[in-house]
N, C-alpha and C positions, 0 to 999 in steps of 0.2 A: 244511688251509688252503691257498688258492691260492698265496700267496706262498711258502710252504715247498715246495710242489710245483714251482714254477718253479725254485727254487734247486736242488732235487733233480735236475731234468732237466739242469741245467748242471753238476751234480756239484761244486758250490761252496757256500760259505757264503752266507747271504742277503745280497743287495745291493739298492741302490735300483732297479736295472734289473728285479729280480724283482717289486718292488712295482708298477712301471709296467706290466709285462707282465700281471700279475694284474688290475690295474685295467681294462685293455682287455678282458680276458676276461670280467669280471664286469659291466661297464657298457656302455650303448649308445653307445660311442665307437669311433673308428677307430684312435686312437693316443694315446700319452702321452709326455711329456718332463718332465725335472726339471732345474732349474738351481740351483746354489749362488749365493746372493745375500748381499751385505753392504753396509752403508752406508760402511764404512771400506776396503773392498778391491774390486778388479774382480770382477764377477759372471761366471760361466762355466757353460755347459751341462755336466751330468754324465752324462745318458743320454737316449736317445730310442728309441722302439720301431719307428720307420719314418722314411722320408725326409721326410715332411710334418711330423711332430712335430719332427724335427731342424731343419728350416727355420724353424718357428715359434719355437723357442727362440732361434735365431740372430737372427732378425728383431727380436724384442722387446728383446734385450740390446743389439743394435747400434743400434736406433732410439731406445731409451730410452722406449718407449711400448707400450701394449697391456695386456691383462688381467693378464699375469704381473707386470708392473711395478707396476700399481695394487694388486694383491693384496699384494705385498711392502710397498709404502709404507704402505698403510692397515691391514694386518694382518687382512683379512677376505676371504672368498671373492668372486671376481668371476665371475658366471655370464652368459655371452653366448650365448643359444640360437640367434641368427641375426645374423651379422656384417653382413647387408644392411640391418639396422635403421638408419634414418637418423641417430638420435642417436649410435649407436656409430660410424658413419662420420665424424661431426663430432668425436667425442671422440678417435678415433685415426685421423686423416686419412691418415697414411702406412701405418700397420700394417694397418688394416682392408683396404685395397686389396691390399696385398702378401700378406696371409694368404689372401684369396679366390683370388688368382692361384696360390698354392701348393697349393690344393685343400681348404682348411678353410672350413667354413661356420659351425660352432659351436665355441666355445672356453670351457673352464671352468678357471679358475686358483684353486688352493687353497694358501694360504700354509702353510709348514711352521713350526709354532710349538711351543715348550715354555716355558711361563711367558712371560717377556719376550724370550726368545731366538727369533729367526726366521732359520734358516740357508738358506732357499731357498723355492722354489715348485714345486708339482706342477701341470703343465698337461695337460689332456685335450682332445682335439678330435674333431669329427665332420665327415664330408663333407657331411652334410645338416643342416637345422635340427633341433635336438633340445632338449627340455626334460627336465631330470632331475626325477623325482617325489621325494617326501619320502624314500622308502626308498633310492632311488638316490643322492640327495644325501648321506644319512647314510653310505652305503657309501663314497662318494667321499671324504668327510671322514675316515673311518676309514683309508682307504689313505694319506691325507696324514699322519695321525698315525703310521702305521707307517713311512712314508718318513722322517719326522723322526727317529724313534728309531734307525732303521738308519743314517741319515746321521751322526748325532751319535756313534754308537757305532762308527763306522768310523775307524780310525787315519788321521791326516793322511798323504796321499801314497799310500794304498792304493787300488787300483782295484777290489778285490773287495768282498766283503760284510763285515759286522761280525764281530768276534771273539767274538760271543755264541753262545748255545746254540740260538737259534731265536726264533720270534715269541711263544712262550708267556710269556716273562718280560719282554716289551717294556713292558707297562703298568707293572709294578713298577719297571723301570729308569727310565722316564720320571719317575715320582714322586720317586725318589731323586736323579736328576740335578737336577731342579728344586729339591728341598729342599737339596741340597748347595750349589748355586749361591747360594741365599738365605743359607745359613749363612756362606759365604765373603764375602758383602757386609759382614757384621758383623765377621768376623775381619780382613779386609783394609781395610775402610773405603772400598770401591769400589762402583761400580754393578754391576748384574746382568750386563751384557755383559762387563765386565772380569773379573768373578768367574768366569764360564764360560770365558773364554779361559785364565785361570790353571789352572782345573780340567783343561781339555783338554790344555794344554801339559804339565802334570805327567804326565798319563796317557801321552802320547806319549813324553816323555823317559824314562819308566820302562818303556816297552814293555808297559803294562797296559791293560786294557779301561777305557773311560770309566765304565761302570756300576760296575765294581769299586772304582774310586777314589772315586766318589760314595758308595758304600756305606760305605767307610771313614770318609769325612768325616761322614756322618750318624751313624754309630756312635761317633764321636769317637775313632776309632783314628788318625786323621790330622788334623793341624791346620796351617793355612796362616798362619804369622805374617807380619808386614809385610816381613820380610827374604826374600830369594829362595828359600831352601831350607825346604820344609815339614818339620815334625817328625813322625816316625812314633812312635807310642806306644800302649800298651795302654789308656791312660785319658786323659781330658781333662787338658790342662795349663793 
């Protein structure tokens, strides 16, 4: 797989930059960028493959408008084959002009999502007008799914890749993280976002992979009571 190959070239674990680089190699785009986004905390760029993609990430987060911002707010892909389209220039009056000046003509923003959790957006750009066909769009969405899993399975504060074994297990990890978050909403009586925050905070505090903690929750080896300290046990309590 392209993502694993990119990580191997770097001699490091798989990271979101590998997903971005692989997406550029597989799709008719010139670059890719990824930003961590949240409604409760400041958003910030995590990686970019070139100067233009880096500029696009900064522009959107600074201006508060653009396909990346819309994709995050609405939870759906925003595909802009040509930024010179009149309605897009009216929609993003500042960003569209700045993006064109930066060298981008088409931009595709794909939200990173796992259940109700959306930790960021994957952006792809092209220097010329481009339309993604059905197969290319499916591939782009698959890269966004991989980026989501890699990002969520990366420990807070790490700049490298996830502490996982590779991309083969990412689909199973995604399902378990989603299921574990849902179970914690019942155990803690909180919303899905808060449940995920508690899950990830515990994994970080214990120095464990998020996927492994999620697996323990799903298998009922770990239970999060309302008090701060979860109970580790061999069976449900």
